C-alpha positions in Angstrom: 69.4 115.9 -71.3 70.6 117.0 -67.8 72.3 119.9 -67.0 74.9 117.9 -65.5 76.6 116.1 -68.3 79.9 118.1 -68.0 79.4 120.5 -65.4 78.3 119.2 -61.7 77.4 122.5 -60.2 76.4 125.8 -61.4 79.8 126.8 -60.0 81.7 124.8 -61.9 79.7 126.2 -65.2 79.4 130.0 -64.4 83.2 130.3 -65.8 82.6 128.5 -69.0 79.4 130.6 -69.1 81.4 133.6 -68.8 83.8 132.7 -71.5 81.2 132.1 -74.0 80.4 135.8 -73.2 83.9 137.3 -73.9 82.5 140.0 -76.2 81.3 143.1 -74.7 78.6 143.3 -77.2 77.3 140.3 -76.5 77.1 141.1 -72.9 75.3 144.1 -73.9 73.0 142.5 -75.6 72.6 140.1 -72.6 72.0 142.9 -70.0 69.7 144.7 -72.6 67.2 141.9 -73.1 67.1 141.2 -69.2 66.6 144.4 -68.8 63.4 144.0 -71.5 62.3 140.5 -69.9 62.1 142.4 -66.6 60.0 145.0 -68.3 57.7 142.8 -70.1 57.0 140.9 -66.3 56.3 144.4 -65.3 53.6 145.3 -67.6 52.1 141.8 -67.1 51.7 142.4 -63.7 50.6 146.2 -63.9 48.4 145.8 -67.1 46.5 142.5 -65.9 47.4 141.1 -68.8 49.4 137.6 -68.7 49.3 136.9 -71.7 52.3 139.3 -72.5 54.6 136.9 -70.5 54.6 135.2 -73.7 56.8 137.9 -75.3 59.4 137.5 -72.0 61.5 134.6 -73.6 61.2 135.9 -76.9 62.5 139.5 -75.8 65.1 137.7 -73.8 66.4 135.3 -76.1 66.1 137.3 -79.3 68.8 140.2 -77.9 71.1 137.3 -76.4 70.9 134.7 -79.7 71.8 138.4 -82.2 75.1 138.8 -79.4 76.2 135.5 -80.3 75.5 134.4 -83.3 76.6 138.1 -84.9 79.3 139.3 -82.6 80.4 136.3 -80.2 80.2 133.6 -83.1 79.4 130.9 -80.8 76.2 128.7 -80.2 74.3 129.9 -77.3 74.7 127.4 -74.0 71.0 127.6 -74.0 71.3 124.6 -76.1 73.4 122.6 -74.4 73.0 123.5 -70.8 69.5 125.2 -70.8 68.9 125.2 -66.9 72.6 126.5 -66.1 72.5 128.7 -69.0 69.2 130.4 -67.8 71.0 130.7 -64.3 74.1 132.2 -65.7 72.3 134.8 -67.3 70.5 136.4 -64.8 73.7 136.1 -61.9 75.9 137.3 -65.3 73.3 140.0 -64.9 73.2 140.6 -61.2 77.5 140.9 -61.9 77.1 143.8 -64.2 75.1 145.5 -62.2 76.9 145.3 -58.9 80.0 146.2 -61.2 81.6 143.0 -61.0 82.0 142.5 -64.6 82.2 145.2 -67.1 79.3 146.0 -69.5 
C-alpha cells in the first residue's frame, strides 16, 4: 500500500514518526544504525566490494528494530509506511546531528 493512506505528505507524517521515537534509547539505536549504514556504504566504495551493500539494511534496520521492540515497545513505522519511514530515519539523523533533536 502507498505511504499516502493516512498522511498526505512527509511533512504531515514526520510528527507521527517522531512520536514513535520518543524513547531516547530507541532514538540512539536509530542514530547508531544510521552511522552503521554510512560506514557500510563507505566500506563498499573504498574496498570496491559492492556485495557489502547487502549489509546496509541489516545494520540499519537491526539497530532500529531492537530500539522499537525492546525500548519503545511499538511496531516500527516501516511496516506501514516504508518510504516515509526511510525518509524519517534520515531526517531524524540530520535533526540529531544538528542538535534540533536530543540524542
